[in-house]
N, CA and C atoms as a LAMMPS dump frame, in Angstrom:
ITEM: TIMESTEP
0
ITEM: NUMBER OF ATOMS
312
ITEM: BOX BOUNDS ff ff ff
-5.0000000000000000e+02 5.0000000000000000e+02
-5.0000000000000000e+02 5.0000000000000000e+02
-5.0000000000000000e+02 5.0000000000000000e+02
ITEM: ATOMS id mol type element x y z
1 1 1 N -89.493 -279.323 -357.427
2 1 2 C -88.729 -278.506 -358.352
3 1 3 C -89.658 -278.077 -359.476
4 2 1 N -89.651 -276.806 -359.82
5 2 2 C -90.537 -276.312 -360.861
6 2 3 C -90.033 -276.701 -362.243
7 3 1 N -90.914 -276.663 -363.209
8 3 2 C -90.565 -277.017 -364.581
9 3 3 C -89.453 -276.105 -365.107
10 4 1 N -89.509 -274.834 -364.787
11 4 2 C -88.482 -273.897 -365.238
12 4 3 C -87.099 -274.259 -364.746
13 5 1 N -87.005 -274.765 -363.521
14 5 2 C -85.708 -275.137 -362.969
15 5 3 C -85.187 -276.401 -363.636
16 6 1 N -86.049 -277.346 -363.946
17 6 2 C -85.638 -278.581 -364.583
18 6 3 C -85.241 -278.32 -366.035
19 7 1 N -85.899 -277.401 -366.684
20 7 2 C -85.637 -277.118 -368.093
21 7 3 C -84.215 -276.623 -368.335
22 8 1 N -83.577 -276.072 -367.342
23 8 2 C -82.222 -275.552 -367.533
24 8 3 C -81.156 -276.635 -367.442
25 9 1 N -81.552 -277.851 -367.03
26 9 2 C -80.603 -278.947 -366.893
27 9 3 C -80.402 -279.657 -368.222
28 10 1 N -79.191 -280.225 -368.439
29 10 2 C -78.98 -280.997 -369.673
30 10 3 C -79.836 -282.259 -369.664
31 11 1 N -80.049 -282.809 -370.841
32 11 2 C -80.811 -284.048 -370.944
33 11 3 C -80.121 -285.128 -370.137
34 12 1 N -80.878 -286.088 -369.591
35 12 2 C -80.277 -287.145 -368.775
36 12 3 C -79.582 -288.206 -369.629
37 13 1 N -78.613 -287.786 -370.397
38 13 2 C -77.829 -288.665 -371.259
39 13 3 C -76.485 -288.869 -370.579
40 14 1 N -76.03 -290.103 -370.52
41 14 2 C -74.798 -290.421 -369.799
42 14 3 C -73.649 -289.494 -370.17
43 15 1 N -73.468 -289.22 -371.451
44 15 2 C -72.33 -288.397 -371.878
45 15 3 C -72.395 -286.976 -371.324
46 16 1 N -73.601 -286.504 -370.985
47 16 2 C -73.74 -285.167 -370.417
48 16 3 C -73.149 -285.085 -369.014
49 17 1 N -73.082 -286.212 -368.338
50 17 2 C -72.616 -286.244 -366.954
51 17 3 C -71.378 -287.112 -366.759
52 18 1 N -70.839 -287.654 -367.827
53 18 2 C -69.715 -288.581 -367.747
54 18 3 C -68.508 -287.969 -367.028
55 19 1 N -68.311 -286.672 -367.172
56 19 2 C -67.178 -285.997 -366.53
57 19 3 C -67.169 -286.211 -365.02
58 20 1 N -68.314 -286.448 -364.396
59 20 2 C -68.391 -286.601 -362.943
60 20 3 C -67.626 -287.818 -362.428
61 21 1 N -67.416 -288.807 -363.275
62 21 2 C -66.759 -290.035 -362.83
63 21 3 C -65.279 -289.843 -362.537
64 22 1 N -64.703 -288.738 -362.921
65 22 2 C -63.304 -288.476 -362.593
66 22 3 C -63.149 -287.522 -361.43
67 23 1 N -64.247 -287.189 -360.773
68 23 2 C -64.223 -286.188 -359.713
69 23 3 C -63.579 -286.665 -358.429
70 24 1 N -62.871 -285.751 -357.773
71 24 2 C -62.265 -286.053 -356.477
72 24 3 C -63.337 -286.328 -355.435
73 25 1 N -64.535 -285.858 -355.663
74 25 2 C -65.634 -286.037 -354.712
75 25 3 C -66.291 -287.403 -354.835
76 26 1 N -65.977 -288.136 -355.881
77 26 2 C -66.602 -289.445 -356.073
78 26 3 C -66.315 -290.323 -354.863
79 27 1 N -67.363 -290.833 -354.255
80 27 2 C -67.213 -291.667 -353.076
81 27 3 C -67.221 -290.887 -351.77
82 28 1 N -67.234 -289.551 -351.858
83 28 2 C -67.291 -288.707 -350.662
84 28 3 C -68.754 -288.512 -350.273
85 29 1 N -69.013 -288.435 -348.992
86 29 2 C -70.369 -288.2 -348.506
87 29 3 C -70.902 -286.898 -349.112
88 30 1 N -71.99 -286.939 -349.885
89 30 2 C -72.497 -285.738 -350.544
90 30 3 C -72.949 -284.643 -349.584
91 31 1 N -73.242 -285.003 -348.34
92 31 2 C -73.664 -283.964 -347.392
93 31 3 C -72.551 -282.966 -347.112
94 32 1 N -71.309 -283.318 -347.433
95 32 2 C -70.201 -282.368 -347.284
96 32 3 C -70.368 -281.186 -348.237
97 33 1 N -70.998 -281.407 -349.376
98 33 2 C -71.096 -280.393 -350.424
99 33 3 C -72.398 -279.596 -350.402
100 34 1 N -73.349 -280.014 -349.577
101 34 2 C -74.656 -279.35 -349.522
102 34 3 C -75.026 -279.066 -348.078
103 35 1 N -75.301 -277.807 -347.765
104 35 2 C -75.586 -277.438 -346.38
105 35 3 C -76.968 -277.897 -345.943
106 36 1 N -77.065 -278.306 -344.689
107 36 2 C -78.386 -278.639 -344.149
108 36 3 C -79.189 -277.358 -343.917
109 37 1 N -80.491 -277.482 -343.859
110 37 2 C -81.349 -276.316 -343.606
111 37 3 C -80.897 -275.602 -342.339
112 38 1 N -80.797 -274.307 -342.423
113 38 2 C -80.491 -273.492 -341.265
114 38 3 C -79.023 -273.394 -340.905
115 39 1 N -78.139 -274.068 -341.644
116 39 2 C -76.709 -273.982 -341.314
117 39 3 C -76.195 -272.578 -341.626
118 40 1 N -75.521 -271.974 -340.66
119 40 2 C -75.018 -270.612 -340.809
120 40 3 C -73.638 -270.485 -340.166
121 41 1 N -73.042 -269.342 -340.353
122 41 2 C -71.829 -268.957 -339.637
123 41 3 C -70.664 -269.909 -339.781
124 42 1 N -69.989 -270.144 -338.648
125 42 2 C -68.762 -270.938 -338.64
126 42 3 C -68.995 -272.367 -339.13
127 43 1 N -70.129 -272.953 -338.779
128 43 2 C -70.417 -274.326 -339.217
129 43 3 C -70.47 -274.404 -340.745
130 44 1 N -71.109 -273.437 -341.355
131 44 2 C -71.212 -273.438 -342.819
132 44 3 C -69.864 -273.155 -343.461
133 45 1 N -69.135 -272.196 -342.912
134 45 2 C -67.797 -271.888 -343.451
135 45 3 C -66.874 -273.102 -343.343
136 46 1 N -66.924 -273.801 -342.216
137 46 2 C -66.079 -274.982 -342.029
138 46 3 C -66.429 -276.088 -343.02
139 47 1 N -67.728 -276.347 -343.187
140 47 2 C -68.14 -277.388 -344.119
141 47 3 C -67.756 -277.009 -345.541
142 48 1 N -68.013 -275.743 -345.92
143 48 2 C -67.621 -275.274 -347.256
144 48 3 C -66.115 -275.412 -347.466
145 49 1 N -65.325 -275.058 -346.457
146 49 2 C -63.862 -275.162 -346.562
147 49 3 C -63.422 -276.603 -346.784
148 50 1 N -64.061 -277.528 -346.092
149 50 2 C -63.74 -278.947 -346.28
150 50 3 C -64.112 -279.406 -347.688
151 51 1 N -65.249 -278.979 -348.173
152 51 2 C -65.677 -279.345 -349.527
153 51 3 C -64.735 -278.737 -350.567
154 52 1 N -64.368 -277.483 -350.368
155 52 2 C -63.459 -276.819 -351.303
156 52 3 C -62.081 -277.477 -351.307
157 53 1 N -61.667 -278.021 -350.175
158 53 2 C -60.386 -278.737 -350.111
159 53 3 C -60.427 -279.994 -350.972
160 54 1 N -61.571 -280.673 -350.989
161 54 2 C -61.726 -281.846 -351.859
162 54 3 C -61.625 -281.405 -353.315
163 55 1 N -62.249 -280.293 -353.641
164 55 2 C -62.246 -279.781 -355.016
165 55 3 C -60.857 -279.333 -355.476
166 56 1 N -60.035 -278.884 -354.56
167 56 2 C -58.776 -278.22 -354.933
168 56 3 C -57.86 -279.062 -355.81
169 57 1 N -57.861 -280.366 -355.648
170 57 2 C -57.001 -281.2 -356.477
171 57 3 C -57.758 -282.017 -357.498
172 58 1 N -58.95 -281.603 -357.841
173 58 2 C -59.826 -282.393 -358.697
174 58 3 C -59.444 -282.3 -360.174
175 59 1 N -59.458 -283.437 -360.829
176 59 2 C -59.128 -283.505 -362.26
177 59 3 C -60.221 -282.926 -363.15
178 60 1 N -61.459 -282.863 -362.65
179 60 2 C -62.566 -282.362 -363.463
180 60 3 C -63.118 -281.033 -362.921
181 61 1 N -62.296 -280.313 -362.201
182 61 2 C -62.704 -279.056 -361.573
183 61 3 C -63.345 -278.097 -362.573
184 62 1 N -62.695 -277.88 -363.708
185 62 2 C -63.217 -276.932 -364.699
186 62 3 C -64.552 -277.385 -365.28
187 63 1 N -64.676 -278.667 -365.597
188 63 2 C -65.937 -279.184 -366.15
189 63 3 C -67.057 -279.068 -365.125
190 64 1 N -66.746 -279.331 -363.885
191 64 2 C -67.735 -279.241 -362.817
192 64 3 C -68.193 -277.796 -362.632
193 65 1 N -67.239 -276.876 -362.602
194 65 2 C -67.582 -275.459 -362.448
195 65 3 C -68.403 -274.981 -363.641
196 66 1 N -67.999 -275.369 -364.832
197 66 2 C -68.719 -274.957 -366.045
198 66 3 C -70.153 -275.477 -366.025
199 67 1 N -70.329 -276.716 -365.584
200 67 2 C -71.671 -277.281 -365.472
201 67 3 C -72.507 -276.455 -364.494
202 68 1 N -71.963 -276.201 -363.319
203 68 2 C -72.707 -275.459 -362.285
204 68 3 C -73.092 -274.068 -362.762
205 69 1 N -72.194 -273.414 -363.474
206 69 2 C -72.491 -272.072 -363.976
207 69 3 C -73.499 -272.118 -365.127
208 70 1 N -73.385 -273.111 -365.997
209 70 2 C -74.278 -273.162 -367.159
210 70 3 C -75.716 -273.479 -366.775
211 71 1 N -75.919 -274.295 -365.737
212 71 2 C -77.282 -274.61 -365.318
213 71 3 C -77.724 -273.733 -364.151
214 72 1 N -76.855 -272.806 -363.765
215 72 2 C -77.115 -271.888 -362.644
216 72 3 C -77.499 -272.68 -361.39
217 73 1 N -76.631 -273.633 -361.063
218 73 2 C -76.835 -274.511 -359.899
219 73 3 C -76.96 -273.666 -358.631
220 74 1 N -78.128 -273.712 -357.971
221 74 2 C -78.339 -272.837 -356.819
222 74 3 C -77.821 -273.388 -355.489
223 75 1 N -77.478 -274.677 -355.443
224 75 2 C -77.135 -275.284 -354.162
225 75 3 C -75.783 -275.984 -354.202
226 76 1 N -75.086 -275.936 -353.091
227 76 2 C -73.891 -276.747 -352.892
228 76 3 C -72.603 -276.16 -353.417
229 77 1 N -71.54 -276.911 -353.161
230 77 2 C -70.207 -276.577 -353.663
231 77 3 C -70.005 -277.383 -354.939
232 78 1 N -69.709 -276.686 -356.019
233 78 2 C -69.478 -277.299 -357.333
234 78 3 C -68.264 -276.645 -357.964
235 79 1 N -67.364 -277.443 -358.494
236 79 2 C -66.227 -276.905 -359.233
237 79 3 C -65.397 -275.909 -358.436
238 80 1 N -65.269 -276.133 -357.161
239 80 2 C -64.465 -275.245 -356.326
240 80 3 C -65.114 -273.905 -356.059
241 81 1 N -66.432 -273.832 -356.214
242 81 2 C -67.153 -272.584 -355.936
243 81 3 C -68.327 -272.861 -354.999
244 82 1 N -68.599 -271.909 -354.139
245 82 2 C -69.75 -271.997 -353.25
246 82 3 C -70.956 -271.369 -353.939
247 83 1 N -72.113 -271.517 -353.324
248 83 2 C -73.34 -270.906 -353.852
249 83 3 C -73.157 -269.399 -354.02
250 84 1 N -72.588 -268.761 -353.013
251 84 2 C -72.395 -267.306 -353.036
252 84 3 C -71.429 -266.905 -354.141
253 85 1 N -70.339 -267.638 -354.296
254 85 2 C -69.371 -267.314 -355.346
255 85 3 C -70.005 -267.43 -356.738
256 86 1 N -70.824 -268.464 -356.945
257 86 2 C -71.485 -268.612 -358.255
258 86 3 C -72.493 -267.499 -358.492
259 87 1 N -73.192 -267.075 -357.45
260 87 2 C -74.122 -265.954 -357.593
261 87 3 C -73.374 -264.696 -358.043
262 88 1 N -72.219 -264.445 -357.438
263 88 2 C -71.419 -263.267 -357.797
264 88 3 C -70.91 -263.361 -359.236
265 89 1 N -70.459 -264.541 -359.631
266 89 2 C -70.005 -264.734 -361.018
267 89 3 C -71.163 -264.48 -361.976
268 90 1 N -72.323 -265.014 -361.643
269 90 2 C -73.509 -264.834 -362.486
270 90 3 C -73.872 -263.347 -362.592
271 91 1 N -73.854 -262.658 -361.469
272 91 2 C -74.17 -261.216 -361.489
273 91 3 C -73.179 -260.441 -362.345
274 92 1 N -71.893 -260.763 -362.202
275 92 2 C -70.868 -260.049 -362.99
276 92 3 C -71.018 -260.309 -364.476
277 93 1 N -71.383 -261.527 -364.852
278 93 2 C -71.484 -261.837 -366.281
279 93 3 C -72.791 -261.346 -366.885
280 94 1 N -73.829 -261.192 -366.095
281 94 2 C -75.123 -260.757 -366.612
282 94 3 C -75.311 -259.243 -366.543
283 95 1 N -74.716 -258.58 -365.584
284 95 2 C -74.92 -257.144 -365.403
285 95 3 C -74.526 -256.321 -366.636
286 96 1 N -73.367 -256.553 -367.254
287 96 2 C -73.029 -255.747 -368.44
288 96 3 C -74.036 -255.918 -369.566
289 97 1 N -74.553 -257.119 -369.76
290 97 2 C -75.532 -257.361 -370.82
291 97 3 C -76.823 -256.595 -370.532
292 98 1 N -77.242 -256.575 -369.293
293 98 2 C -78.458 -255.839 -368.936
294 98 3 C -78.261 -254.34 -369.15
295 99 1 N -77.118 -253.832 -368.723
296 99 2 C -76.849 -252.4 -368.867
297 99 3 C -76.787 -251.995 -370.331
298 100 1 N -76.211 -252.856 -371.165
299 100 2 C -76.082 -252.537 -372.591
300 100 3 C -77.439 -252.583 -373.3
301 101 1 N -78.368 -253.377 -372.787
302 101 2 C -79.666 -253.496 -373.452
303 101 3 C -80.656 -252.394 -373.035
304 102 1 N -80.303 -251.617 -372.037
305 102 2 C -81.197 -250.544 -371.609
306 102 3 C -81.143 -249.392 -372.587
307 103 1 N -82.308 -248.799 -372.869
308 103 2 C -82.295 -247.635 -373.765
309 103 3 C -81.615 -246.435 -373.085
310 104 1 N -80.973 -245.66 -373.878
311 104 2 C -80.234 -244.497 -373.355
312 104 3 C -81.148 -243.342 -373.057
């Protein structure tokens, strides 16, 4: 992992990650939330659907999603969102700022 990628993460202080202890995913095999190399198509959709089902009733869903968006988490299912969904959210929130900063 490059220094730039690590720099975007919060400090390793317990309170920064304490919200995770209330997660519906606690105790679930983490491989459900992260795709193996080369996983595509129906296999990936099925695994993502299973992970999203775990997230659906989670007490810390919002905190998890906020964390993933704030650190621009590139991998896995976090806060009821897939990698692709977070990329789209990021693009939507950043595009207006870029357009507004361009000279006319």
